C-alpha positions in Angstrom: 35.7 -13.1 -52.5 36.6 -10.2 -50.5 34.1 -8.2 -52.1 31.6 -11.0 -50.5 32.8 -10.9 -47.1 31.6 -6.9 -46.4 28.6 -7.9 -48.0 28.2 -10.8 -45.8 28.5 -8.7 -42.8 26.5 -6.0 -43.4 23.7 -8.4 -44.2 24.4 -10.3 -40.7 24.6 -7.0 -39.3 21.6 -5.9 -40.8 19.2 -9.0 -40.3 20.3 -8.9 -36.3 19.2 -5.6 -35.8 15.8 -6.4 -37.6 15.2 -9.3 -35.1 16.7 -7.4 -32.6 13.9 -4.5 -33.6 11.1 -6.8 -34.0 12.1 -8.6 -30.3 11.6 -5.0 -28.7 8.6 -4.0 -30.8 6.7 -7.0 -30.1 7.7 -7.1 -26.4 6.4 -3.3 -26.1 3.4 -4.6 -28.3 2.7 -7.3 -25.1 2.9 -4.7 -22.4 0.7 -2.2 -24.1 -2.0 -4.8 -24.2 -1.3 -6.1 -20.9 -1.8 -2.5 -19.4 -5.0 -2.6 -21.8 -6.3 -5.4 -20.3 -5.6 -4.7 -16.4 -7.5 -1.0 -17.2 -10.2 -3.0 -18.5 -10.2 -5.3 -15.4 -9.7 -2.3 -13.0 -12.8 -0.7 -14.9 -15.3 -3.9 -14.4 -14.6 -4.0 -10.5 -15.5 -0.1 -10.5 -18.5 -0.8 -12.0 -19.4 -3.5 -10.6 -18.3 -2.6 -7.1 -21.4 0.1 -6.4 -23.5 -3.0 -7.2 -22.2 -5.6 -4.0 -22.4 -3.4 -1.7 -20.7 -5.0 1.5 -22.5 -5.8 4.5 -22.7 -3.9 7.2 -20.6 -4.1 10.3 -21.3 -6.2 12.9 -22.8 -4.3 16.2 -19.8 -4.1 18.5 -20.4 -5.9 21.6 -20.3 -3.8 24.8 -17.0 -4.4 27.3 -17.4 -5.8 30.4 -17.5 -3.3 33.1 -14.2 -2.9 34.9 -13.8 -1.9 38.7 -13.2 2.0 38.9 -10.1 1.0 40.6 -8.9 -0.9 37.5 -9.8 2.0 35.3 -8.0 4.8 37.1 -5.0 2.8 37.7 -4.8 1.6 33.7 -5.6 5.6 32.9 -2.5 6.6 35.0 -0.4 4.3 33.4 -1.2 5.2 30.0 -0.4 9.0 30.9 2.9 7.5 32.3 3.7 5.4 28.9 2.7 8.9 27.0 4.8 10.9 29.3 7.8 8.2 28.6 7.4 8.6 24.9 7.7 12.4 24.9 3.9 12.7 23.9 3.2 14.5 27.3 5.7 16.9 29.2 5.7 16.7 32.8 3.8 19.0 33.6 0.8 18.0 31.0 1.2 14.5 33.0 0.8 16.1 36.4 -2.4 18.2 35.2 -3.8 14.9 33.7 -3.4 12.7 36.7 -4.5 15.6 38.9 -7.9 15.9 36.7 -8.3 12.0 37.2 -7.5 11.6 40.6 -10.1 14.9 41.5 -12.5 13.8 39.5 
């Protein structure tokens, strides 16, 4: 009886390792086949893309003309916001403001 137990233990360990190895191999094969299917689908989409050209963009309607005072005010407010955010220095703000008010 003593001899059988080590043999049974070795058989159980070996069998468990075999099953685990097969499980890993099946998962790897499944992942590889899935990657292959994805690559095939991407190739099909890339081949079909030139045939189905997207429709041309719709023409953009012109915005209604705003009064000149509102436009100047909005531009000055935009410049002030840029200065507050640190994009423009105070000198650059003054130059841009003078340019807007002078023109």
